[in-house]
C-alpha positions in Angstrom: -18.0 -1.0 -28.0 -14.5 -0.2 -26.6 -13.5 -0.1 -23.0 -12.2 3.0 -21.4 -8.5 2.3 -20.6 -8.6 4.5 -17.6 -11.5 2.7 -16.0 -9.7 -0.7 -16.7 -6.5 0.6 -15.1 -8.4 1.8 -12.0 -10.2 -1.6 -11.8 -6.8 -3.4 -11.9 -5.3 -1.0 -9.2 -8.4 -1.6 -7.0 -8.1 -5.4 -7.4 -4.3 -5.2 -6.5 -5.1 -3.1 -3.4 -7.7 -5.5 -2.2 -5.4 -8.4 -2.8 -2.5 -6.8 -1.0 -4.7 -5.7 1.9 -5.8 -9.4 2.4 -2.2 -10.5 2.1 -1.0 -7.9 4.7 -3.8 -8.8 7.0 -2.8 -12.5 6.8 0.9 -11.6 7.3 0.3 -9.3 10.2 -1.1 -12.2 12.2 2.0 -14.2 11.4 4.7 -11.6 12.1 3.7 -8.8 14.5 7.4 -7.9 14.7 7.4 -6.2 11.3 8.9 -2.8 11.2 5.7 -1.7 9.5 3.4 -3.1 12.2 2.6 0.3 13.6 1.9 1.6 10.1 -0.4 -1.3 9.3 -2.3 -0.8 12.6 -2.8 2.9 11.6 -4.0 1.9 8.2 -6.5 -0.5 9.7 -7.7 2.4 11.9 -8.2 4.6 8.8 -5.4 7.0 9.9 -3.7 7.3 6.5 -1.8 10.5 7.3 0.2 9.0 10.2 0.5 5.6 8.5 2.1 7.3 5.5 4.6 9.1 7.8 5.5 5.8 9.5 5.9 4.0 6.2 8.1 6.7 4.9 10.2 6.6 8.0 10.7 2.8 7.7 11.4 3.1 4.0 14.2 5.6 4.7 15.8 2.9 6.9 15.1 0.0 4.5 14.6 1.5 1.0 14.4 -2.0 -0.7 11.3 -3.1 1.5 8.7 -4.6 -0.8 6.3 -4.6 2.2 6.9 -0.8 2.7 6.2 0.1 -0.9 3.1 -2.1 -1.0 1.8 -0.3 2.0 2.7 3.1 0.5 0.8 2.1 -2.7 -2.3 1.4 -0.5 -2.0 4.8 1.1 -1.6 6.5 -2.3 -4.5 4.6 -3.6 -6.7 5.8 -0.7 -5.6 9.4 -1.5 -6.7 8.7 -5.1 -3.0 9.5 -6.2 -3.0 6.6 -8.7 0.2 7.6 -10.5 2.2 7.4 -7.2 0.3 4.3 -6.2 1.3 2.5 -9.4 5.0 3.7 -8.9 4.9 2.4 -5.3 3.5 -1.0 -6.3 6.2 -1.3 -9.0 9.1 -0.4 -6.8 11.7 -2.9 -5.8 
């Protein structure tokens, strides 16, 4: 019996999103001065549209921010845009 590679990829992406969400929750308590603090708050409220806009604004100012691309990956995953999510998680 062979596994479906698409299902396996989605499972890996879901695991990464859960892991990154936990890491960001832990980091947000340590550093509330992050330029992405507002976006993280919007994500926690489920406001993905505004969070995405804030993340993109901050990435325009700091295009090498790993934190920003991880957050953007979370947004894309929520939007079920897995291709862009993988790209975001793999950027910088």
